[in-house]
N, CA, C and O atoms as a GROMACS GRO file, in nm:
protein
  308
    1MET      N    1  -1.789   1.010  -0.310
    1MET     CA    2  -1.917   0.948  -0.336
    1MET      C    3  -1.903   0.832  -0.434
    1MET      O    4  -1.970   0.730  -0.420
    2LYS      N    5  -1.817   0.847  -0.534
    2LYS     CA    6  -1.800   0.741  -0.633
    2LYS      C    7  -1.737   0.617  -0.571
    2LYS      O    8  -1.771   0.505  -0.608
    3ASP      N    9  -1.645   0.636  -0.475
    3ASP     CA   10  -1.581   0.521  -0.410
    3ASP      C   11  -1.683   0.439  -0.332
    3ASP      O   12  -1.676   0.317  -0.330
    4TYR      N   13  -1.777   0.507  -0.268
    4TYR     CA   14  -1.880   0.436  -0.192
    4TYR      C   15  -1.966   0.352  -0.286
    4TYR      O   16  -1.996   0.237  -0.256
    5MET      N   17  -2.005   0.408  -0.399
    5MET     CA   18  -2.088   0.335  -0.495
    5MET      C   19  -2.011   0.218  -0.554
    5MET      O   20  -2.067   0.111  -0.576
    6LYS      N   21  -1.882   0.238  -0.579
    6LYS     CA   22  -1.801   0.130  -0.635
    6LYS      C   23  -1.789   0.016  -0.534
    6LYS      O   24  -1.803  -0.100  -0.572
    7ASN      N   25  -1.764   0.046  -0.408
    7ASN     CA   26  -1.753  -0.057  -0.305
    7ASN      C   27  -1.886  -0.128  -0.285
    7ASN      O   28  -1.889  -0.249  -0.264
    8THR      N   29  -1.994  -0.055  -0.289
    8THR     CA   30  -2.126  -0.115  -0.273
    8THR      C   31  -2.156  -0.209  -0.389
    8THR      O   32  -2.212  -0.316  -0.369
    9THR      N   33  -2.119  -0.170  -0.509
    9THR     CA   34  -2.143  -0.254  -0.626
    9THR      C   35  -2.059  -0.381  -0.619
    9THR      O   36  -2.109  -0.489  -0.651
   10ILE      N   37  -1.935  -0.370  -0.579
   10ILE     CA   38  -1.848  -0.487  -0.568
   10ILE      C   39  -1.902  -0.583  -0.463
   10ILE      O   40  -1.906  -0.704  -0.485
   11LYS      N   41  -1.943  -0.531  -0.348
   11LYS     CA   42  -1.998  -0.616  -0.243
   11LYS      C   43  -2.128  -0.682  -0.289
   11LYS      O   44  -2.153  -0.798  -0.259
   12SER      N   45  -2.208  -0.608  -0.362
   12SER     CA   46  -2.334  -0.661  -0.412
   12SER      C   47  -2.310  -0.776  -0.509
   12SER      O   48  -2.377  -0.879  -0.502
   13VAL      N   49  -2.214  -0.758  -0.598
   13VAL     CA   50  -2.182  -0.862  -0.695
   13VAL      C   51  -2.125  -0.984  -0.623
   13VAL      O   52  -2.160  -1.098  -0.657
   14LEU      N   53  -2.040  -0.962  -0.526
   14LEU     CA   54  -1.983  -1.074  -0.452
   14LEU      C   55  -2.090  -1.152  -0.378
   14LEU      O   56  -2.090  -1.276  -0.381
   15LEU      N   57  -2.181  -1.083  -0.313
   15LEU     CA   58  -2.283  -1.153  -0.236
   15LEU      C   59  -2.387  -1.221  -0.324
   15LEU      O   60  -2.436  -1.329  -0.290
   16LYS      N   61  -2.420  -1.160  -0.435
   16LYS     CA   62  -2.528  -1.214  -0.518
   16LYS      C   63  -2.482  -1.313  -0.623
   16LYS      O   64  -2.561  -1.396  -0.667
   17ARG      N   65  -2.356  -1.307  -0.666
   17ARG     CA   66  -2.311  -1.393  -0.776
   17ARG      C   67  -2.200  -1.490  -0.734
   17ARG      O   68  -2.209  -1.609  -0.762
   18VAL      N   69  -2.098  -1.440  -0.668
   18VAL     CA   70  -1.982  -1.523  -0.639
   18VAL      C   71  -2.008  -1.615  -0.520
   18VAL      O   72  -1.967  -1.731  -0.523
   19LEU      N   73  -2.073  -1.566  -0.419
   19LEU     CA   74  -2.098  -1.647  -0.299
   19LEU      C   75  -2.182  -1.771  -0.329
   19LEU      O   76  -2.146  -1.879  -0.281
   20PRO      N   77  -2.291  -1.762  -0.406
   20PRO     CA   78  -2.366  -1.886  -0.437
   20PRO      C   79  -2.284  -1.987  -0.517
   20PRO      O   80  -2.300  -2.107  -0.498
   21VAL      N   81  -2.197  -1.940  -0.605
   21VAL     CA   82  -2.112  -2.032  -0.681
   21VAL      C   83  -2.012  -2.100  -0.588
   21VAL      O   84  -1.987  -2.220  -0.601
   22ALA      N   85  -1.955  -2.024  -0.495
   22ALA     CA   86  -1.860  -2.082  -0.400
   22ALA      C   87  -1.929  -2.182  -0.308
   22ALA      O   88  -1.874  -2.289  -0.280
   23VAL      N   89  -2.048  -2.150  -0.261
   23VAL     CA   90  -2.122  -2.241  -0.174
   23VAL      C   91  -2.161  -2.367  -0.252
   23VAL      O   92  -2.151  -2.478  -0.200
   24GLY      N   93  -2.204  -2.350  -0.376
   24GLY     CA   94  -2.238  -2.465  -0.460
   24GLY      C   95  -2.118  -2.554  -0.484
   24GLY      O   96  -2.131  -2.677  -0.485
   25SER      N   97  -2.001  -2.494  -0.505
   25SER     CA   98  -1.879  -2.572  -0.524
   25SER      C   99  -1.844  -2.651  -0.399
   25SER      O  100  -1.808  -2.768  -0.407
   26LEU      N  101  -1.855  -2.587  -0.284
   26LEU     CA  102  -1.828  -2.658  -0.159
   26LEU      C  103  -1.927  -2.771  -0.136
   26LEU      O  104  -1.889  -2.879  -0.091
   27LEU      N  105  -2.053  -2.749  -0.167
   27LEU     CA  106  -2.153  -2.855  -0.153
   27LEU      C  107  -2.130  -2.968  -0.253
   27LEU      O  108  -2.153  -3.084  -0.221
   28GLY      N  109  -2.084  -2.934  -0.373
   28GLY     CA  110  -2.051  -3.037  -0.471
   28GLY      C  111  -1.936  -3.124  -0.424
   28GLY      O  112  -1.940  -3.246  -0.440
   29TYR      N  113  -1.834  -3.061  -0.366
   29TYR     CA  114  -1.723  -3.139  -0.314
   29TYR      C  115  -1.766  -3.222  -0.192
   29TYR      O  116  -1.724  -3.336  -0.176
   30ALA      N  117  -1.852  -3.164  -0.108
   30ALA     CA  118  -1.902  -3.238   0.008
   30ALA      C  119  -1.983  -3.359  -0.037
   30ALA      O  120  -1.977  -3.465   0.025
   31TYR      N  121  -2.058  -3.344  -0.143
   31TYR     CA  122  -2.134  -3.457  -0.197
   31TYR      C  123  -2.039  -3.568  -0.242
   31TYR      O  124  -2.062  -3.685  -0.215
   32TYR      N  125  -1.932  -3.529  -0.312
   32TYR     CA  126  -1.831  -3.628  -0.354
   32TYR      C  127  -1.769  -3.696  -0.232
   32TYR      O  128  -1.754  -3.818  -0.230
   33TYR      N  129  -1.734  -3.618  -0.132
   33TYR     CA  130  -1.660  -3.670  -0.017
   33TYR      C  131  -1.746  -3.764   0.068
   33TYR      O  132  -1.700  -3.871   0.108
   34PHE      N  133  -1.869  -3.724   0.095
   34PHE     CA  134  -1.952  -3.802   0.186
   34PHE      C  135  -2.038  -3.908   0.117
   34PHE      O  136  -2.063  -4.014   0.175
   35ILE      N  137  -2.082  -3.883  -0.005
   35ILE     CA  138  -2.176  -3.973  -0.070
   35ILE      C  139  -2.115  -4.037  -0.194
   35ILE      O  140  -2.162  -4.142  -0.239
   36GLY      N  141  -2.013  -3.977  -0.250
   36GLY     CA  142  -1.957  -4.018  -0.379
   36GLY      C  143  -1.934  -4.167  -0.396
   36GLY      O  144  -1.933  -4.244  -0.300
   37CYS      N  145  -1.915  -4.205  -0.517
   37CYS     CA  146  -1.902  -4.344  -0.558
   37CYS      C  147  -1.754  -4.384  -0.562
   37CYS      O  148  -1.674  -4.314  -0.623
   38ASN      N  149  -1.719  -4.491  -0.497
   38ASN     CA  150  -1.579  -4.537  -0.491
   38ASN      C  151  -1.540  -4.626  -0.607
   38ASN      O  152  -1.421  -4.640  -0.636
   39THR      N  153  -1.636  -4.685  -0.674
   39THR     CA  154  -1.604  -4.781  -0.780
   39THR      C  155  -1.564  -4.714  -0.910
   39THR      O  156  -1.503  -4.779  -0.996
   40GLY      N  157  -1.595  -4.589  -0.927
   40GLY     CA  158  -1.561  -4.517  -1.049
   40GLY      C  159  -1.666  -4.530  -1.158
   40GLY      O  160  -1.645  -4.481  -1.269
   41THR      N  161  -1.776  -4.594  -1.129
   41THR     CA  162  -1.880  -4.611  -1.230
   41THR      C  163  -1.974  -4.492  -1.240
   41THR      O  164  -2.047  -4.478  -1.338
   42CYS      N  165  -1.973  -4.407  -1.140
   42CYS     CA  166  -2.058  -4.287  -1.140
   42CYS      C  167  -1.976  -4.172  -1.200
   42CYS      O  168  -1.878  -4.130  -1.140
   43PRO      N  169  -2.014  -4.121  -1.316
   43PRO     CA  170  -1.929  -4.022  -1.382
   43PRO      C  171  -1.916  -3.890  -1.307
   43PRO      O  172  -1.812  -3.824  -1.317
   44ILE      N  173  -2.017  -3.849  -1.233
   44ILE     CA  174  -2.009  -3.720  -1.165
   44ILE      C  175  -1.950  -3.734  -1.026
   44ILE      O  176  -1.861  -3.657  -0.989
   45THR      N  177  -1.996  -3.829  -0.949
   45THR     CA  178  -1.956  -3.836  -0.808
   45THR      C  179  -1.827  -3.912  -0.784
   45THR      O  180  -1.780  -3.916  -0.670
   46SER      N  181  -1.768  -3.974  -0.887
   46SER     CA  182  -1.644  -4.046  -0.865
   46SER      C  183  -1.521  -3.955  -0.880
   46SER      O  184  -1.411  -3.996  -0.844
   47ASN      N  185  -1.539  -3.835  -0.931
   47ASN     CA  186  -1.429  -3.742  -0.953
   47ASN      C  187  -1.457  -3.612  -0.876
   47ASN      O  188  -1.560  -3.549  -0.899
   48PRO      N  189  -1.366  -3.571  -0.786
   48PRO     CA  190  -1.394  -3.450  -0.707
   48PRO      C  191  -1.399  -3.323  -0.791
   48PRO      O  192  -1.472  -3.230  -0.757
   49PHE      N  193  -1.324  -3.316  -0.900
   49PHE     CA  194  -1.323  -3.196  -0.983
   49PHE      C  195  -1.457  -3.179  -1.055
   49PHE      O  196  -1.509  -3.068  -1.066
   50ILE      N  197  -1.510  -3.288  -1.104
   50ILE     CA  198  -1.636  -3.281  -1.177
   50ILE      C  199  -1.751  -3.248  -1.082
   50ILE      O  200  -1.836  -3.165  -1.115
   51SER      N  201  -1.754  -3.311  -0.966
   51SER     CA  202  -1.863  -3.283  -0.872
   51SER      C  203  -1.854  -3.139  -0.819
   51SER      O  204  -1.957  -3.076  -0.798
   52THR      N  205  -1.734  -3.088  -0.799
   52THR     CA  206  -1.717  -2.950  -0.757
   52THR      C  207  -1.763  -2.854  -0.866
   52THR      O  208  -1.828  -2.753  -0.839
   53PHE      N  209  -1.728  -2.886  -0.991
   53PHE     CA  210  -1.771  -2.802  -1.104
   53PHE      C  211  -1.923  -2.799  -1.115
   53PHE      O  212  -1.982  -2.692  -1.130
   54TYR      N  213  -1.986  -2.915  -1.108
   54TYR     CA  214  -2.132  -2.919  -1.120
   54TYR      C  215  -2.199  -2.849  -1.002
   54TYR      O  216  -2.304  -2.786  -1.020
   55GLY      N  217  -2.143  -2.858  -0.884
   55GLY     CA  218  -2.197  -2.785  -0.770
   55GLY      C  219  -2.190  -2.636  -0.791
   55GLY      O  220  -2.286  -2.564  -0.763
   56GLY      N  221  -2.076  -2.588  -0.839
   56GLY     CA  222  -2.061  -2.446  -0.870
   56GLY      C  223  -2.154  -2.401  -0.981
   56GLY      O  224  -2.207  -2.290  -0.977
   57LEU      N  225  -2.174  -2.487  -1.080
   57LEU     CA  226  -2.265  -2.455  -1.189
   57LEU      C  227  -2.408  -2.442  -1.138
   57LEU      O  228  -2.479  -2.350  -1.177
   58LEU      N  229  -2.449  -2.532  -1.053
   58LEU     CA  230  -2.584  -2.522  -0.996
   58LEU      C  231  -2.598  -2.398  -0.907
   58LEU      O  232  -2.702  -2.333  -0.908
   59GLY      N  233  -2.494  -2.365  -0.831
   59GLY     CA  234  -2.497  -2.242  -0.752
   59GLY      C  235  -2.510  -2.120  -0.840
   59GLY      O  236  -2.582  -2.026  -0.806
   60GLY      N  237  -2.441  -2.120  -0.954
   60GLY     CA  238  -2.452  -2.009  -1.048
   60GLY      C  239  -2.589  -1.998  -1.112
   60GLY      O  240  -2.639  -1.889  -1.135
   61ILE      N  241  -2.649  -2.113  -1.140
   61ILE     CA  242  -2.783  -2.113  -1.198
   61ILE      C  243  -2.884  -2.056  -1.099
   61ILE      O  244  -2.970  -1.978  -1.136
   62PHE      N  245  -2.873  -2.095  -0.973
   62PHE     CA  246  -2.964  -2.043  -0.872
   62PHE      C  247  -2.941  -1.895  -0.845
   62PHE      O  248  -3.034  -1.826  -0.804
   63ALA      N  249  -2.821  -1.846  -0.868
   63ALA     CA  250  -2.790  -1.705  -0.843
   63ALA      C  251  -2.824  -1.617  -0.963
   63ALA      O  252  -2.826  -1.495  -0.951
   64TRP      N  253  -2.851  -1.677  -1.078
   64TRP     CA  254  -2.880  -1.599  -1.197
   64TRP      C  255  -3.010  -1.522  -1.178
   64TRP      O  256  -3.109  -1.580  -1.133
   65PRO      N  257  -3.011  -1.395  -1.212
   65PRO     CA  258  -3.133  -1.317  -1.189
   65PRO      C  259  -3.245  -1.362  -1.282
   65PRO      O  260  -3.225  -1.385  -1.401
   66GLY      N  261  -3.362  -1.372  -1.226
   66GLY     CA  262  -3.480  -1.410  -1.304
   66GLY      C  263  -3.556  -1.287  -1.348
   66GLY      O  264  -3.508  -1.174  -1.331
   67LYS      N  265  -3.670  -1.308  -1.403
   67LYS     CA  266  -3.753  -1.196  -1.445
   67LYS      C  267  -3.817  -1.132  -1.323
   67LYS      O  268  -3.854  -1.199  -1.227
   68SER      N  269  -3.828  -1.001  -1.329
   68SER     CA  270  -3.894  -0.930  -1.220
   68SER      C  271  -4.045  -0.944  -1.234
   68SER      O  272  -4.096  -0.985  -1.338
   69LYS      N  273  -4.116  -0.909  -1.129
   69LYS     CA  274  -4.262  -0.919  -1.131
   69LYS      C  275  -4.322  -0.826  -1.236
   69LYS      O  276  -4.424  -0.859  -1.296
   70LYS      N  277  -4.260  -0.711  -1.260
   70LYS     CA  278  -4.309  -0.618  -1.361
   70LYS      C  279  -4.300  -0.680  -1.501
   70LYS      O  280  -4.393  -0.669  -1.580
   71GLU      N  281  -4.187  -0.746  -1.529
   71GLU     CA  282  -4.170  -0.808  -1.661
   71GLU      C  283  -4.271  -0.921  -1.681
   71GLU      O  284  -4.325  -0.937  -1.790
   72VAL      N  285  -4.296  -0.999  -1.577
   72VAL     CA  286  -4.390  -1.110  -1.588
   72VAL      C  287  -4.532  -1.057  -1.608
   72VAL      O  288  -4.606  -1.110  -1.691
   73SER      N  289  -4.571  -0.952  -1.534
   73SER     CA  290  -4.706  -0.896  -1.549
   73SER      C  291  -4.724  -0.828  -1.684
   73SER      O  292  -4.834  -0.831  -1.739
   74ASN      N  293  -4.618  -0.768  -1.739
   74ASN     CA  294  -4.627  -0.705  -1.871
   74ASN      C  295  -4.644  -0.811  -1.980
   74ASN      O  296  -4.711  -0.785  -2.079
   75GLU      N  297  -4.585  -0.926  -1.963
   75GLU     CA  298  -4.597  -1.032  -2.064
   75GLU      C  299  -4.738  -1.092  -2.063
   75GLU      O  300  -4.787  -1.137  -2.166
   76ASN      N  301  -4.802  -1.093  -1.946
   76ASN     CA  302  -4.937  -1.149  -1.938
   76ASN      C  303  -5.043  -1.059  -1.999
   76ASN      O  304  -5.150  -1.106  -2.036
   77ASN      N  305  -5.016  -0.930  -2.011
   77ASN     CA  306  -5.114  -0.836  -2.066
   77ASN      C  307  -5.107  -0.828  -2.214
   77ASN      O  308  -5.183  -0.753  -2.276
   0.00000   0.00000   0.00000
């Protein structure tokens, strides 16, 4: 029973936290590749490492858990 819970927890963490960061990183690199700046004057889009990092950071921010509805309703009362 413990192995099942452990596998479920690992899969849950991968799907909810790691996958959005990986997708964000891929989208950040895609932004650099397709839209990025060739002249080097754009600090984020002229470097693939920086655009990939910022994409992953945005993916992580979107994956971060927010407040639940119970917490929000308790704060309003």
